[in-house]
N, C-alpha and C positions, 0 to 999 in steps of 0.2 A: 503475549498471545501465542498460540500455536499457529505456525505458518505451514500451509501446504501449497503446492504449486499446480497449476492447471496443465503445464507442459514440462517435459523433462528438460527442455532447453532452458527455461527460466530457472529451474532448480540448479542446473549445472552452472549457470551464470552466477547464482547466489553463492555457490560453494567454491568457485574458482575465480579469484580476483583478477588473475592475469587474463583468463579467457574473457571475463566480463569487460575488462578495459579494452581488449582487442576488438570486441564486438560493439561496445557502446561508446568508446572513447573515454578519455580520462575523466572528464566532468560527469558524463552520463553514468559511468560505472560508480564513481564516488557517491553520487546521489541515489542510485539504485540500492547500493549496499547500505547507505545511511538510512534510507526510508525503511528498508527491511529490518534494520537494527531497531529503529524507533518502534516498529510494530511488534517486534519480538519482546521487547522489554515492557511494553504497555500492558496493563491489566485489563483496561477497557478502551473503547473507542474515545471516550471522553479524555483519556490521557494524551491522545495524539491530535485532537481537534484543533488545538491552537499552536501546534508546533510549526516551525518553518516547513514549507512544502504544501501548504494550503489543503490540508486533509478535509474532504467534504463528501457529503452523501450525494449520490446521483439520483436522478428522477426519471420519469417516463419509463421506457422499456428497460432501463437499467436500475429501476427501483430495487433497493436492497443491496446495492453495490456501493462501494466508496472509491474515491480516487485521491491521489496526491500528485503534485507536480514533480517531474524529474527535470529534464532539460528540454526547453521549448522546442518542438511541439509535443514532446513525449510525456506521458504520465503513467503511473502505476495504478491499475484498477484491481480492486480486491473485494472479496465477499466475506464479511465476518462470519465466523462459525457459530456465534451465539444464536440460539434458536429458542424463542423469537428474539430478534434484535431489540434491545431496550429502546424505548421511545420516551420522549418528553411530552409535555402537555400539547405541543403543536403537532405531534405525530411524527416528528423527526427522530432519527437515531440519537440516542443519548450517549 
């Protein structure tokens, strides 16, 4: 998947492992970079749904966004670029 960032700060963290570790700590940085890597190599959301990190679709005022766990209590929230987001029979993202 193609990844774009909502802020320059997040993009800098993704492109500089040392800066990422300094800001997020060792475990937080490892998980942040791993989750981004998972998303980068995925072809669709279905490819990441069952990976470690509990990738899941959000609801309510965040409908259309997805999240995955980083280091408690932090998570990575992202919006798929696919338009429209593929859905299964239950109306959830595919």
